[in-house]
N, C-alpha and C positions, 0 to 999 in steps of 0.2 A: 505494501500500500505505499503510495508517494506520500511523502513528508517534507517540508520544507522549514528551514530553520527559524523563521518567526512563526511558523505553526507551532514548533515542538516549546515555544518560548512561552509562546500565549499560552498554550494545551496547558504546560507545565504551571504556569500562576494559575488556571483555571481550577487544576485538581489540586493543590497545596497551598493557595493563600487567600479562598475567595472571602473568609470573614476577620482575616488577619490584619488588614490595611488598617483598621481602627482603631484598634490595638495599641497603644503605647506602652515603648521599652519599658522592661522593668528598672532599669537602671536611671532613668529618668524620673528623679526624686527633687521634685519641684518645692514640695515643703520646707526643704532645708531653708528656703533664702526667705522666704513666709514669716513675718511677723506673726507670734504665736496669739491668739485670739485673749480677748480681754475680756474676762468675766462682768457681766452687766448685771450687778448685784445691788440692790438698793442700799443706801448710805443708812437707814435705821435698822437693818438685818445685819450692819458690819459691828453697829454701837450696841447690840441687844448683847446681854451678858448669856453665858449656857446655865442653862435652868434643868434638873433633877429633879423631878417628883419624889424618886427613891432611890437606898444603892444599891437595888435589884437592876441586872441586865433586862433588855428587853427579853421578850417573846421572840423563840424562832421557829419558825413552821418549817418543819423538813416534808419535802415531797422526791421520793426516789425519781429519777430522770426516765426511768422507764415508762414512768406513767404520761410523762409528757408527751411521747413520741406518738405522731397523730396516726388512729387506726385504719387501717386498708380493707377495703372489703366490696361487695358490691348486696351481702344480705345482710338487715341490721342482726344485733343481737336477738332481740325482740321475736324477729321470724325463726331465729335457728335456738332460740334456746340457750346458745351457746354464750360464755361471757366474753368482754370485750378483751380480757385479761389470760385469754387462752392457751397462749404459745408464750407467756410470760415466766422465766424462774429457768426455763430450759436451753441448753448450751445451742446456737444458733445453728453449727454446724452438726448435729449431731440430728438435730431437728429436720433442718431440710434433708438429711440422707435419707429420715425416715419417710419425709413427703413422698420423696421423689421414688420409694424401693418398696411400699407397703404393697401386699401383692393383694386385688381386690377383684381379679378375673372372675366371673364366673360367680360371682358373689354376691349378687345385686343386692342386697342390703349392705355390703360395704364399699360396692358401689356407690351408692345414695349420699352413707356417712361422710365417705372420704369428699365428694361431691359439696358436700356442704360445709366441711374445714375449709375445702380450699376458698370458698368463696364468704363465708360470714367476714363481719367486720369486727378486726382483731386487731391488736395494739403488736408491731414485732419484739421481742426481747431483745434487751440496750444490748449495744456494741453489737449488735446484728449485721452491719454493712451487707444490707440487701439480699443476705442471704435465704430469708425465708420466703422474700415476695418471689424471686427469682425461683425457687424450687417451686412454688404453688403455681407458677406462668406454666413452667416445665413440666408441670404434671398435668394440670388443664390441656394443653397442648395434646402430650402424650394422649388422654382421652377421648380427643377429639373436639372440645367445647372450646373453637379459636373465637368464637364469636364473647365468651367472655373473656379469655386471655386479652383481648383487645381493650375490653371495659375495662378489667381491673390494672391494667398498664396505664389507660386514660385517667384513671382517677388518681392514681398512685404519681404521675407524671412521668410520661415516655421521655421525655430529653432530659430527666434530669442526670440521665446516664448514658452511657453506649451500651450497656449489657441489656438496660430495660429498653433502648431505644432498636435492637437488634430483636429481642421479643413482638412488641410491637410493628415491626416492620413485614415482618413474616406472617403474624396475622393479618395486617390489612392486604396482606398480599392473596392470602388463602379466602378472603371474606371478602375480595372484589370494592375494597374500600382504601385503595391504595393512594386515591389521592391527597387524602389527608396526611402520611406519611412521608410523603413524595414532597408534598410541600414543607414540612417542616425538616426534613432534609437538606431541601437546597437552600432554607435560610441557614441552615448551619450544619455545612459539611462535615466538619468534624466529628458526626455522629458516627458514622461509618467510616470504617480505611477500606470498603468493598467498593471499587471504584465502577463494577459494574453496576451495582445498586446506583450511584449517580448517574449515569451513562441512561441506564432506563428513567432515572423520573425526570431525567430531561428532555427524554423522547417524550416520556408520559404527557408532560406539564410542556408540549407543542414546540420547544425550543431546538427543531431538531442541528441548528448551524451548529451548538453548543454540544450536544450529545456526540454527533462526528469529529467535530475536534479534540475532543477529549478521547475518543475512542483511538485516534489516530495518536495523539500522543501516548496515551496509555500504551499501545501495540509501541511503539518507539523505544517507550522506556522499559518493556516488560513488564508491566505490570497488570496484565492480566494471563493468565495462562490459554492454550492454544484453542481446549472447547470452550473455553469462553467467550475466548475471540471469535470463533466460527459463528456462534449463535448471534453475538450481539451483531457482526456485522452482515449477519441475514437479515434480523431484527430493523435495522438501521436502511437497509438496501436492500428492499424483496424484490426489486424490479429485474434487478443483477442476479439473483438465483432462482429465477423462474423456472422450472421444470426441471430443476436440480434434485437428484437422489436426495430422502431426508436425512437428515444427521443424524448418528448414533444416540440413541438414548443413554442419561448418567445412570449410574447404579443408583445411586443414591441421593436423587436429585434434591436440588434445594427448592425453597416455594419461587424465591425470584427464577429459577430454572424453569420450572413448573409456569408460569406464566408466559416468560419468552417462549417457550416452547408452543404454548397454548396459541400465544402473539403470531408466530410465523407459519398458523396454519399444521403444526405438527403437534397436536395435545396428546398428551400423554394420558393411556387407563389409572382408573389411583387405584385399582383394587387390590394391587401388590404391594403398591407403598404405604406407609405409614396411615394412621386413621386421620389423622390431622387435613389430609388432603381429600379427604371424603368431603369436609365444607365444601371446596371449589365445586365441589356436584351439586351443589345445593343452591346454585345461579341460577336464575332465568335461562342461561344460554345454556344450559346444560337439557341432557334430554329427556324425558319423561322415566326412560329405565336407570338411568345414571342417578337421576334425584334420587329413585326408590331406592336401590343398591347402596346410596351413600347415606340416605337417612337411616337405614336399618341396622349399618354398622355405628353408627353413630347412637342411637335410640339402645343397642345392647351395651356400650359404655356406659348407661343414664346421660350423656351427651347432649341430648336433644330431648327436647319434651314430646313424648308420647301423639300427645295432639296435632302436633305439627306432620308425624308419619301417617295418622288416619288421614289428615288433608290430603296428602299423596297419594293414599293408596283410593281413593275414593275421586280423586279428582277428574276422572274419564273412566270408560271401559276398555279393556286390555283388549288389545289388534293383536295380542298373538296367544299360546299357550305355553306350557310346562315351563320349569324354575320359578323364577318370581312372578310370572303372569299367576299362573294359579294359585299362589297366594292373595293376589289385589282378587281375583275373582273370589276365594273363600272369603275374604274379609267384606269385602261388598257383598255377599248372599244373606251371609249373618248379620251385617249392619242393617241388611232391609229387614231382613226375618225379624231384629227389635224392633224395629219401628214400627209394626204392622201389631209388635205385644201378643201378636200369636204363637203359642206354646208348639202348636203342632209344627210352623213352621222354626222354629229355635231348632227343636227337638232336630228337623230333619238336617240342620246349617252347622248346627255346635261342634260335632263330633269332626268334619273335615276342616272347619275352621281351625281349633282346638290342635289339631292335627300339623297343619300349615304352621299355626305360631311355634310351634315344639321343631320341627326343622330348620327354623328359620333364629332358634333364638328367643323370640321375641315373647317369650310369658310371659312376663312382666309388665311389657307392655301394655298386651292386650287385655290384661286383670285390670290394669290401671283405667284403661279406657272404658272397658263392657262392664264392670263389675258392679256397678250401681243401678245401669239398666236391669242385665243378667239377674239381678234380687228381685224383682216385681215379678218375674215369669215362675209357674207353679210348674214345675218337671218331672218325670219321674226315669227309673231306669239308668241306664247307662248316662245319659245325659244329666239326669238331676245331680249325679256323681262328679262331674266332669264341670257342670258350673259349678259346685261347692267346690272344687280345690281351688276354681280359678277367683272365687271369691275369696278363702282362705291367702291368695298372695297378693291379695289388692290391700289396702288400707282398712277395709271393712271385716277383716279378720276375725273382729271378737263378734259382729254382728252373725257373722255366718257361724260362729260355733254354738249360737241357739237354734241350728236349725240341720243337724247334719241329715244327711239324705238315707242312712240306714242304722243298721245298730252293729255291724263289722265292730271286730276289737281297734283294727288302725283306723277308722271313722272316730270312734270316742277317743283315742290318745290325742286324734288331732283336735278334737273339739275341746278337749282338758289343757292343751297345750297352747290352743289360743288365746284361753281364758285368764293365761298365765300360771295354772295348777297343774302341770302335766303329772298323771297319774300314774304311780310306780308299778302298780299292779297290771294296769295294761301295758305298757315297754316293754317287748318282747326281743328287740334286735339290741345289738350292742350302741348303733349310734341313739336310740331312743333311750335307752340306760343312762348313756352319759347326758344326754339334754335333761333329765329327773334331776341327776345331780347340780347339775348347772343352775337350776331352779327352785332347788331347795331350801327350805328358812334358813336352815344353819350354815348355808352358804358360807363362805368369809373371800375379802379381798384377796387376790393373791398379791404375795411380799412384793415383786417387780412393780406393780402398778402401786402397791398400798405405799412404796416409799414415794413414788413418783409424787402421790398426790399430797404426802406431804410436806413435800418441798413446794407446792403450790403447779407444777407442772402436767394440767390437768391436759393440754390436747395432746403433750406427749403420751400421756398415761391409755388416751384413747388410742393412736395411732401402734403403739406396743401392744393394747388389747386385740385392735383390729390384725396383727400380721399373727398373733398368736392363735385367731380365729381360722386364719386361712390354713393353718397346721390343719387345728383340726378336721376342717372341712378337706384335706386331705387324708385322714385317717389316722390321726393324733388325735383318739378319743378323750384322754385326758385331758388336753389343749384344749377342746371343744367344749368340754365343761367348765374348767377354769376362768375361762373367756367370756361365756355367757354370763359367769357371776360376776364377772367382774364390769362388762355393761350394764344387769340391772341395779348393782350398787353402785357404781357411778351415776345412776337415774337416768339409762338409757334403757327403757323397758320394751319399748316399743322397738329399738331395734334389735334389742336380742330377742322378741317373740317372733321378729318376721325373718331374720336369720335362721334361728330354729326349723322354724316351716317349710322355708326354704329349701334345707338341709335335707327334709325329708320329700320334699316335693320336685323338686326339679333336679335332673341327673347332672351329676357337673358333667362339665363340657359342653353343656347347654348354650 
């Protein structure tokens, strides 16, 4: 690519000195030659003698510095029930590692609890250095919740540090809202060292000459790798490469690469990419099938409201069959049957609907969506059993416990569990017996969690318990019993009951 000396000089200027011109050098210490200001104190005050009312010193109010740190979160503590001091007292690095690593997959109750912890309004620990905020943002992105990532970092201040801006920039790219982050990057290029991002933003904002000049300069100075140069060149000069074979896809694309491939007409399928990329499929420019598949991925991780999924499922009639189209048809038929309030229509459509939900791992989403309406339909036989178990998976589990469909041992045990008092004489399997121990009145707080709570480290205690419960779900029955007891004694009774019901009603890996 030809370059000229003047282009190189001007390009280097654009790349490295955009905002530095307005700054004075640190060596300019003008105040050394300036006379000190004279205090403007009224003469009467100077003549007033010092007077003390007593020999005692003044009262001093001490406020720990960590209490002064502003809280960060999208959901107020009044809604989550978690205190604003959730993260106080814990070492920031240890807490950040737990937030990033606690396993929650295939455990819907733990997924919901983790999402609540990540979004609740809470103050960071003292001397946090942004570790907790960045860990929260990284875990939200891993779950696929890119809109909360963008909203959370915007509330905290996305331009306060390069680390915050990096996460904000990626989220806006995946959400299709890069205009906002590009405007900030154009105003302060030093927020990112990635010249590809600067060039992309210049072009995105319509400043093609500047983008082209920066690309030429970056190429001459070897500031961008060959793969990025190839896609940027096609991005800025699409006419030159018309009819050329597609570029090889990167193995682990960044959100910026993902968007640029899309811009040059070579979009990447998101199926094999991390879950966060599924957010890009929810935009209007994506096809209906891609929107459905992306919505299912995000709903499974509890990163998306089930109502959004239902809206996509019922948007139009499926034009094909097999795979996701069969699920769409099953959901639409069941939804129509519920609208008619016909017990016979519900009985006919419920088994196929539930099989489709199980095949896609969407049992919890469908329970949240349809349990209230299903409770109004009187059913019998197999349909009644399915409907009852679906209601047990929803937030209406306690009211469902009052009307079991039969008197089998398993149904009676599930009913007692939903009421928070699992009957020991009805427990048959080792898993059911472990659940009984977890709900026993004489159960005590595990030693590790008790120590954390005594030190005021509630958030860390909850995360440790979640990690313990994942071991219990994998077969460590003692860990299952101890973690259920810990949840209950920490005041998370609803989490304990729903987690135990899910262990029994949802097969692992669903």
